[in-house]
Each structure stands twice: as structure tokens, then as C-alpha cells.
C-alpha positions as CSV (number, residue, x, y, z in Angstrom):
1,V,-3.9,-4.5,3.7
2,S,-6.3,-2.0,2.0
3,Q,-6.1,-4.7,-0.6
4,A,-9.1,-3.7,-1.1
5,F,-9.1,-0.2,-1.4
6,K,-6.5,-0.2,-4.2
7,V,-7.5,-3.1,-6.4
8,D,-11.1,-0.6,-6.4
9,I,-9.5,2.3,-7.2
10,F,-7.0,0.6,-9.6
11,P,-7.7,-2.2,-10.8
12,N,-5.7,-2.2,-14.1
13,E,-2.5,-0.4,-11.5
14,S,-3.7,-4.0,-8.9
15,K,0.2,-5.3,-9.2
16,I,2.0,-2.0,-9.2
17,F,0.3,-1.4,-5.9
18,T,0.8,-4.7,-4.4
19,Q,4.3,-4.1,-4.9
20,I,3.8,-0.5,-2.6
21,G,1.9,-2.7,-0.7
22,D,5.1,-4.7,-0.3
23,S,7.6,-1.0,0.9
24,V,4.4,0.4,2.5
25,S,4.0,-2.9,5.0
26,L,8.4,-2.1,5.6
27,T,7.4,1.3,6.1
28,C,4.6,0.5,8.3
29,S,7.1,-1.5,10.8
30,A,9.6,1.3,10.7
31,T,7.0,3.7,11.4
32,G,4.2,2.2,13.3
33,C,1.8,3.3,10.3
34,E,1.8,7.0,11.7
35,S,2.9,8.6,8.6
36,P,2.3,6.3,4.9
37,S,4.6,6.6,1.9
38,F,1.2,7.7,0.6
39,S,-1.7,8.9,1.0
């Protein structure tokens, strides 16, 4: 989810954002993606 924009904005930190994305996916499952951890 949102891999295109995260890689486009932070290509050098794509690895970190991939890990963050994993956490966000879990957060989305818990909150329904209404309030993501990052903006």
C-alpha cells in the first residue's frame, strides 16, 4: 500500500519505509486505516 509514493519520495530510505509499511499494515488492521501512524 502506498509503495509508489514512499519510494518516489524517499528512494534512499525505501528499506526503512518498507519496514514502516509493515507496521502501518498492522495498524490499519487495528484502526481501519482511519488514523495511520504517519502522515
